[in-house]
C-alpha positions as CSV (number, residue, x, y, z in Angstrom):
1,M,-8.2,-3.7,15.4
2,Y,-4.9,-5.2,16.7
3,L,-2.2,-2.1,17.7
4,Q,1.6,-2.8,18.6
5,K,2.7,0.6,19.3
6,Y,6.9,0.2,19.1
7,M,10.0,2.7,17.9
8,L,11.2,1.8,14.1
9,E,14.3,3.6,13.8
10,K,13.3,5.5,16.1
11,A,10.0,7.0,15.0
12,M,7.0,6.0,16.3
13,V,4.8,3.5,14.7
14,E,1.9,1.3,14.9
15,K,1.4,-2.2,13.5
16,V,-1.7,-2.6,12.7
17,F,-3.6,-5.5,11.0
18,L,-4.9,-4.9,7.7
19,C,-6.5,-8.1,6.1
20,R,-5.5,-11.9,6.0
21,D,-2.7,-13.4,3.8
22,N,-5.3,-15.7,2.3
23,E,-7.5,-13.0,1.5
24,L,-5.1,-11.9,-2.1
25,R,-4.1,-14.1,-4.5
26,E,-1.1,-13.5,-6.8
27,S,-0.7,-10.4,-8.4
28,D,-3.8,-9.2,-6.2
29,M,-4.6,-5.9,-4.9
30,R,-7.5,-5.4,-2.1
31,Q,-8.2,-1.4,-0.6
32,V,-8.6,-1.2,3.3
33,A,-9.8,0.9,5.6
34,V,-7.4,1.7,9.1
35,A,-9.1,3.7,12.1
36,G,-7.6,6.8,12.5
37,L,-6.0,7.5,8.9
38,E,-7.4,9.7,6.3
39,T,-6.3,7.8,3.7
40,K,-7.1,4.4,3.1
41,L,-4.6,1.9,2.1
42,V,-3.7,-0.6,-1.0
43,V,-2.1,-3.9,0.1
44,Y,-0.9,-5.8,-2.9
45,K,1.0,-9.1,-3.2
46,V,3.5,-9.8,-6.2
47,K,5.7,-12.4,-6.1
48,G,5.0,-13.6,-2.5
49,K,5.6,-10.1,-1.3
50,V,3.1,-8.0,0.7
51,Y,3.4,-4.3,0.1
52,I,1.6,-1.5,1.1
53,T,0.5,2.4,-0.2
54,D,-1.9,4.7,-0.1
55,A,-4.8,4.2,-1.9
56,L,-5.2,7.6,-4.1
57,C,-2.6,8.5,-7.3
58,T,-0.8,11.6,-6.3
59,H,-1.7,13.1,-9.6
60,G,-5.4,12.8,-10.0
61,K,-6.7,11.6,-6.2
62,A,-8.4,8.0,-8.9
63,V,-8.7,5.2,-6.3
64,L,-5.1,2.7,-7.7
65,T,-7.2,0.1,-7.1
66,D,-9.3,0.7,-10.1
67,G,-6.2,0.2,-12.2
68,D,-3.9,-1.8,-13.3
69,L,-1.6,-3.7,-11.5
70,E,1.7,-5.4,-13.6
71,G,4.5,-6.5,-11.8
72,T,5.6,-4.1,-9.4
73,T,3.9,-1.1,-10.9
74,I,0.5,0.4,-10.4
75,Y,-1.3,2.3,-12.9
76,C,-3.6,4.7,-12.3
77,P,-7.3,4.9,-14.2
78,L,-8.1,8.1,-14.5
79,H,-4.6,9.0,-16.9
80,G,-2.3,6.4,-16.7
81,G,0.8,6.8,-14.8
82,G,2.2,4.4,-12.4
83,F,4.4,4.1,-9.2
84,D,6.3,1.4,-8.1
85,I,4.8,0.2,-5.1
86,C,8.0,-1.1,-3.5
87,T,9.4,2.7,-3.4
88,G,6.4,4.3,-3.9
89,K,8.4,6.4,-6.8
90,A,6.4,7.8,-9.8
91,A,7.4,5.7,-12.7
92,S,5.2,7.0,-15.5
93,P,3.9,10.2,-16.4
94,P,2.1,12.5,-16.4
95,C,2.7,11.3,-12.4
96,T,5.8,13.4,-10.5
97,V,4.8,12.8,-7.2
98,P,5.8,9.6,-4.8
99,L,3.6,7.4,-3.6
100,K,3.3,7.4,0.4
101,T,4.4,3.2,1.1
102,Y,4.3,1.5,4.7
103,P,6.7,-1.5,5.5
104,A,4.4,-4.2,5.3
105,V,4.8,-7.3,8.7
106,V,3.4,-10.8,7.5
107,E,2.8,-12.9,10.4
108,G,1.3,-16.2,9.9
109,N,-1.8,-15.8,8.2
110,D,-2.1,-11.8,9.7
111,I,-1.0,-8.9,7.3
112,F,0.4,-5.7,9.3
113,G,1.1,-2.3,7.9
114,L,4.0,-0.1,10.5
115,L,1.9,3.1,10.2
116,G,3.1,6.5,11.7
117,E,5.5,9.1,11.2
């Protein structure tokens, strides 16, 4: 796994390889595991842009890749609540707690997440 530590807005983050860009089709998502991180992540591609969130719904703890992605909203498969994958904001009930998001970096065909504080 490729790691690079550096400062981003005065917080220590790690640049962690997650997957290849050509492994994601348009309006697709993929769950990934990162060594040392308790939760899995989801990498999304929407309109050519890449987004990264935690993989579990903050309401029912369901795996979001089992849900439906409509535009930039991911819907939980358990209760149907939605989250905006750009901001993490809860978009529809019963979800109220935001979903954690991470900055994405695409370099060539490699997708990295900036993970940390």
